[in-house]
C-alpha positions in Angstrom: -1.0 29.8 26.3 -4.1 31.2 27.9 -5.4 32.4 24.6 -4.8 29.0 23.1 -6.7 27.3 25.8 -9.6 29.8 25.4 -9.7 28.8 21.6 -9.8 25.0 22.7 -12.6 25.6 24.8 -14.5 27.5 22.0 -13.8 24.6 19.8 -15.1 22.2 22.5 -18.4 24.2 23.0 -19.1 24.4 19.4 -18.7 20.5 19.4 -21.0 20.3 22.4 -23.6 22.4 20.8 -23.6 20.5 17.5 -24.2 17.1 19.4 -27.0 18.8 21.4 -28.6 20.1 18.1 -28.3 16.8 16.6 -30.1 15.2 19.5 -32.9 17.8 19.8 -33.6 18.2 16.1 -33.1 14.6 15.5 -35.6 13.6 18.2 -38.3 15.9 16.7 -37.7 14.7 13.3 -38.1 11.0 14.3 -41.1 11.9 16.4 -42.9 13.6 13.8 -41.7 11.9 10.4 -40.0 8.6 11.6 -37.7 9.0 8.8 -34.3 8.7 10.7 -34.6 5.0 11.7 -32.4 5.4 14.8 -33.7 5.3 18.5 -31.5 7.9 19.9 -30.4 10.3 17.3 -27.7 10.7 16.1 -26.9 7.2 17.3 -28.5 3.9 16.8 -29.6 2.8 20.3 -32.0 3.5 23.0 -32.0 5.5 26.4 -31.6 2.6 29.0 -29.2 3.5 32.0 -27.5 0.3 33.1 -24.4 -1.3 34.6 -23.0 -4.6 33.8 -20.2 -7.2 34.3 -17.7 -4.7 32.6 -18.5 -1.7 34.7 -15.8 -2.2 37.4 -13.1 -3.0 35.0 -14.0 -0.1 32.8 -14.0 2.5 35.5 -10.7 1.2 37.0 -8.9 1.1 33.8 -10.1 4.6 32.9 -8.8 5.9 36.3 -5.5 4.0 35.8 -4.9 5.5 32.3 -5.9 9.0 33.4 -3.5 8.9 36.2 -0.6 7.2 34.9 -0.9 6.9 31.1 1.0 9.9 29.9 3.9 9.2 32.4 4.2 5.5 31.5 3.9 6.3 27.7 6.7 8.8 28.2 9.0 6.3 29.9 8.5 2.9 28.5 10.9 1.5 25.9 9.2 1.9 22.6 8.5 -1.8 21.9 7.2 -2.4 25.6 4.9 0.8 24.9 3.4 -0.8 21.8 2.6 -3.9 23.8 1.3 -2.0 26.6 -0.9 0.2 24.4 -2.3 -3.0 22.6 -3.1 -4.7 26.1 -4.9 -1.9 27.5 -6.7 -1.0 24.4 -7.9 -4.6 24.4 -8.9 -4.5 27.9 -10.7 -1.2 27.5 -12.7 -2.5 24.5 -13.6 -5.7 26.3 -14.7 -4.1 29.5 -17.0 -1.5 27.8 -18.5 -4.4 25.6 -19.2 -6.5 28.8 -21.0 -3.6 30.4 -24.1 -4.9 28.1 -23.1 -8.4 29.0 -21.6 -11.4 27.2 -24.5 -12.3 25.3 -25.7 -8.9 23.9 -22.2 -7.3 24.3 -20.3 -9.8 22.3 -22.1 -12.8 20.9 -25.4 -11.3 19.9 -23.8 -8.5 17.8 -22.4 -10.9 15.1 -25.4 -13.1 15.1 -28.2 -10.6 15.0 -27.1 -7.1 14.3 -24.4 -7.7 11.7 -25.8 -11.0 10.4 -22.4 -12.4 9.2 -22.5 -15.6 11.3 -26.0 -16.7 10.2 -24.9 -16.2 6.5 -21.9 -18.6 6.9 -24.2 -21.6 6.0 -24.6 -20.2 2.5 -20.9 -20.7 1.7 -20.5 -24.3 1.5 -19.0 -23.9 -2.0 -17.0 -20.6 -1.7 -16.2 -20.3 -5.3 -19.9 -20.8 -6.4 -21.0 -18.3 -3.6 -18.6 -15.7 -5.0 -19.8 -16.1 -8.6 -23.3 -15.9 -7.4 -22.8 -13.0 -4.9 -24.0 -10.1 -7.0 -27.3 -12.0 -7.8 -28.5 -11.5 -4.3 -27.6 -7.9 -3.4 -30.7 -6.2 -4.5 -33.7 -6.1 -1.9 -36.1 -7.8 -4.2 -33.7 -10.2 -5.8 -34.5 -14.0 -4.8 -33.0 -15.0 -1.6 -31.3 -11.6 -1.0 -28.5 -11.3 1.2 -29.1 -9.6 4.7 -28.2 -6.0 5.0 -24.7 -6.1 6.2 -23.7 -9.0 4.0 -25.1 -7.2 0.9 -23.7 -3.9 2.0 -19.9 -5.1 2.0 -17.8 -6.8 -0.6 -17.6 -10.8 0.3 -14.2 -10.4 1.9 -16.2 -9.3 5.1 -18.4 -12.3 5.4 -15.7 -14.8 4.1 -13.6 -13.8 7.4 -16.3 -15.4 9.3 -16.7 -18.4 7.0 -13.0 -18.9 7.3 -13.1 -18.8 11.1 -15.9 -21.4 11.1 -13.8 -23.6 8.8 -11.1 -23.7 11.4 -13.5 -24.6 14.2 -14.1 -20.9 15.5 -17.8 -20.6 14.5 -20.4 -18.8 16.3 -20.8 -15.3 17.7 -18.5 -15.7 20.5 -15.3 -16.5 18.5 -16.5 -13.9 15.9 -16.9 -11.3 18.4 -13.5 -12.2 20.0 -11.9 -11.9 16.5 -13.2 -8.6 15.9 -12.0 -7.2 19.3 -8.7 -8.9 19.4 -7.7 -7.7 15.9 -9.5 -4.4 16.1 -7.5 -3.3 19.4 -4.4 -3.5 17.3 -5.4 -0.7 15.1 -4.0 1.9 17.8 -0.6 0.0 17.6 -0.6 0.6 13.9 -1.5 4.2 14.1 1.5 4.7 16.6 4.0 2.9 14.4 2.8 5.3 11.7 3.0 8.4 13.6 6.5 7.6 15.0 7.9 6.9 11.5 6.3 10.1 10.0 6.3 12.6 12.9 8.8 11.3 15.5 8.6 9.3 18.7 7.8 12.2 21.0 4.6 12.8 19.3 3.6 9.1 19.2 4.2 8.8 22.9 2.2 11.7 23.7 -0.7 10.3 21.3 -0.6 6.8 22.8 -3.0 7.4 25.8 -5.5 9.1 23.6 -5.5 6.2 21.2 -5.7 3.5 24.0 -8.7 5.5 25.8 -10.6 6.4 22.9 -14.4 6.9 23.3 -14.7 5.0 19.9 -14.1 1.8 22.0 -17.5 1.9 23.0 -18.4 0.8 19.4 -15.4 -1.3 18.6 -16.5 -4.2 21.0 -17.5 -7.1 18.6 -18.1 -4.8 15.6 -16.6 -6.0 12.3 -15.9 -2.4 11.5 -13.2 -2.6 14.3 -11.7 -5.5 12.3 -11.8 -3.6 9.1 -10.2 -0.5 10.8 -7.2 -2.5 12.0 -6.6 -4.0 8.5 -6.7 -0.4 7.0 -4.5 1.0 9.8 -1.7 -1.7 9.2 -1.9 -0.9 5.5 -1.1 2.7 6.4 1.5 1.8 9.0 3.5 -0.5 6.6 3.5 2.2 4.0 4.7 4.8 6.4 7.6 2.4 7.5 8.4 1.8 3.8 8.6 5.6 2.8 10.7 6.4 5.8 13.8 4.2 5.4 12.3 0.7 5.9 12.4 -2.0 3.3 10.6 -1.3 0.2 9.0 -4.6 0.3 6.8 -3.5 3.3 5.1 -1.4 0.6 3.9 -4.6 -1.0 2.4 -5.7 2.3 0.8 -2.2 2.6 -0.7 -2.7 -0.9 -1.8 -6.2 0.0 -3.7 -5.0 3.0 -5.2 -2.0 1.0 -6.5 -4.3 -1.5 -8.1 -6.5 1.2 -9.5 -3.5 3.0 -11.4 -2.5 -0.3 -12.8 -6.0 -0.3 -14.0 -5.6 3.4 -15.9 -2.3 2.9 -16.6 -0.4 -0.3 -16.4 3.0 1.5 -12.6 2.3 2.7 -11.4 2.8 -0.9 -11.2 6.4 0.5 -8.3 5.3 2.6 -6.3 6.1 -0.6 -6.4 9.7 0.6 -4.6 8.8 3.8 -2.2 6.7 1.8 -1.6 9.6 -0.4 -0.7 11.7 2.5 1.7 9.2 3.8 3.4 9.1 0.2 3.7 12.9 0.3 5.3 12.8 3.7 8.0 10.2 3.1 11.2 10.7 1.2 11.2 7.0 -0.1 7.9 7.4 -2.0 9.3 6.7 -5.3 11.2 3.6 -4.2 8.0 2.4 -2.5 5.4 3.0 -5.2 6.1 0.0 -7.5 5.9 -2.3 -4.6 2.7 -0.6 -3.3 0.9 -0.9 -6.5 2.1 -4.7 -7.0 0.7 -5.5 -3.8 -2.5 -3.7 -4.2 -3.3 -5.8 -7.3 -3.2 -9.1 -5.4 -6.6 -9.2 -3.7 -8.5 -7.8 -6.5 -7.1 -10.2 -9.0 -7.9 -13.1 -6.7 -11.5 -12.1 -6.2 -12.1 -11.3 -9.8 -10.6 -14.6 -11.0 -12.9 -16.2 -8.5 -15.9 -14.7 -10.3 -16.6 -11.5 -8.0 -17.0 -8.3 -10.0 -16.4 -5.3 -7.4 -17.7 -2.6 -9.7 -20.9 -4.4 -10.5 -21.5 -5.3 -6.9 -20.8 -1.7 -6.0 -23.6 -0.3 -8.2 -25.9 -2.9 -7.1 -25.3 -1.9 -3.5 -26.1 1.7 -4.3 -29.4 0.7 -5.7 -30.2 -1.5 -2.7 -29.2 1.3 -0.3 -31.7 3.5 -1.8 -34.4 0.8 -1.9 -34.1 0.6 1.9 -33.8 3.2 4.6 -30.9 5.1 2.9 -33.5 6.2 0.6 -35.7 7.7 3.1 -33.2 9.0 5.6 -33.0 12.8 5.1 -29.6 14.0 3.7 -30.2 17.4 5.1 -30.1 16.2 8.7 -27.6 13.6 8.4 -24.9 15.6 6.5 -24.2 17.5 9.6 -25.6 15.1 12.4 -22.9 12.5 11.1 -20.4 15.1 12.4 -22.0 15.2 15.7 -21.8 11.5 15.8 -18.1 11.7 15.2 -17.7 14.2 18.2 -19.1 11.1 20.2 -16.5 9.0 18.7 -13.4 11.0 19.0 -14.2 12.9 22.1 -13.7 16.6 23.0 -9.9 16.1 23.4 -9.6 15.2 19.7 -11.8 18.3 18.8 -9.5 20.6 20.5 -6.4 18.7 19.1 -7.6 19.1 15.5 -7.9 22.9 16.2 -4.4 22.9 17.3 -3.3 20.7 14.3 -4.3 23.7 12.0 -2.1 25.9 13.9 0.8 23.5 13.5 0.5 23.7 9.8 0.4 27.5 9.8 3.6 27.6 12.1 5.6 25.5 9.5 5.5 28.6 7.2 8.3 28.4 4.7 9.8 25.1 6.0 8.9 22.0 3.8 7.1 19.1 5.3 10.1 16.9 5.1 12.3 19.3 7.4 13.4 17.5 10.5 11.6 20.1 12.7 8.3 19.8 10.9 7.1 16.7 12.9 4.0 18.6 14.2 3.1 19.8 10.7 3.6 16.1 9.5 1.1 14.9 11.9 -1.3 17.5 11.1 -1.3 16.5 7.5 -1.9 12.9 8.6 -5.0 13.7 10.7 -6.1 16.3 8.2 -6.0 13.7 5.4 -8.1 11.3 7.8 -10.5 14.4 8.2 -10.7 15.0 4.6 -11.6 11.1 3.7 -14.3 11.3 6.5 -15.7 14.6 4.9 -15.9 12.9 1.4 -17.8 9.8 2.9 -20.1 12.4 4.7 -20.9 14.4 1.5 -21.3 11.2 -0.7 -24.6 10.6 1.0 -23.8 6.8 1.4 -23.2 7.3 5.2 -26.5 8.5 6.4 -26.6 7.3 9.9 -24.7 4.4 11.6 -21.5 6.2 11.3 -20.5 5.4 14.9 -19.5 2.0 13.4 -19.0 2.9 9.7 -16.4 5.6 10.3 -14.3 3.7 13.0 -11.6 3.1 10.5 -11.3 6.9 9.7 -11.7 7.9 13.5 -8.5 6.1 14.5 -6.6 8.4 12.4 -8.1 11.6 14.1 -7.2 10.5 17.7 -3.5 11.1 17.4 -4.4 14.9 17.4 -4.4 14.6 21.2 -0.7 14.7 20.9 -1.0 18.5 20.3 -2.6 19.0 23.8 -1.1 20.2 26.9 -2.4 19.2 30.4 -3.2 15.6 28.8 -4.8 14.1 32.1 -7.7 16.6 32.1 -8.3 15.8 28.4 -8.1 12.1 29.0 -10.5 12.2 31.9 -13.1 13.9 29.6 -12.4 11.2 26.9 -13.0 8.4 29.5 -16.0 10.2 31.1 -17.6 10.5 27.6 -17.1 6.9 27.0 -18.4 5.5 30.1 -21.5 7.8 30.0 -22.4 6.7 26.5 -22.0 3.0 27.3 -23.9 3.3 30.6 -26.7 5.6 29.6 -27.4 4.1 26.2 -28.2 0.7 24.9 -26.2 1.1 21.8 -27.2 -0.9 18.5 -23.8 -1.8 17.7 
């Protein structure tokens, strides 16, 4: 046990040094070459110590979860735990967002930083806009889309178009949508972990999912909404392959198809879905339903006139026309990982180290063995890490990964279930989130 704790601390120290190196070296590169295009490497933001309306609630919530979270998670009935996890995650994200105030922390992000709400006016005729969408992706094309609209398939901006059509227009409603839906990602992860690895591990993971440092960047970020859609896709598949109705796999496929039309990079969720299929006995029964469901959204968008592959290739060109073509790969390929440390927290770093040990302890037993729950959880978080690594090596995620990688990060957080002494680790998670949100004026 003592030796394991020393190894945890060694992993944590390595992660801290990685972050320090990313800050120091990044600051030097930005000051001399101005090629990073971020204010506080490796994060988009600026040094600005501050407090705000959300500060008291955030601190109180952190103290409560650290003190009582593990015990409550162990004792509540399962359905009550899911509702409690959702409510607490929702409160945590809202309180952190409101540290920056209502206007900047919620409303302004969807009207200035992400540009989706201002683009709503260009979708008076949705069918015509979809047919014409690819003609405005390139930076030098006439009336080109703003960066984030151009950088995603139209499913992203259409979400806010449809909200506007039902009377929920403007940055406030858009921000509330992203937070309300995004907070449910932790519930989806818990459902999947329970189905694949057992209820005990899911209960131990719950406080770490609720009190995630990533919540700093989930407040009013569309990527939090994307994370929830992707997470529920995985959760439904996990239920389908572990004894649930096979039709749930169709729902999983439907949501996976939608995920691919919210963000091009989230096609990498196929790796996590593949891990779920590997871990479930009902994979053959679920697979036809999964494929059928996954075909729905691409068919609808294609018939409406949007060509996903053409748009993706145009996006790659636009990416390199802008800051993506200037930002140095040699820095970001490892600094992105430092950014991930700030998202997942030191507890997750230690948990991931222990996940590797869980796989080794499985030895001759198969992953479907009833006593291999920890190994199955290790495979699940390992698949998320592999997807994140693929995104990193692609070169299409140079900077801004504190928001772009939120969907993948949600599946690393359950590694906290491997840790003993959860209160100390949770305190470290909460402290990191509060420090980042209060010391930096984050860009997202």
